[in-house]
C-alpha angles and dihedrals in degrees: 000000000000127000096254093054092048092050091049092050091049092050092048091048091051091048091049092048091049092050091049092050092050091047094050098047126067119229128192108215137188110224124173093339094311124111105220117203130245119244088262097060093113092062097042119106116254115249116195125168117195114232113269132197090307088070101116097204098052094125093048092047091050091049092050092048091049091048093049091049090050091051091048093050090045090055091048092051093059 
């Protein structure tokens, strides 16, 4: 076996091994502003953080909640 054939086989083996490793592991990527999930996203635990004081529409949300509660109590009073 000559040197060129051995180098080509080594390069192809390394490329195949790299492709296999990428195919077997899940990666979470950020693409065009979107966070795309890993293949294991269905088994991950859900993490939700309620909006805090940085929530810009806090007054509007409070007003809508108050209005919906007033409508609900008005309907119950009839």
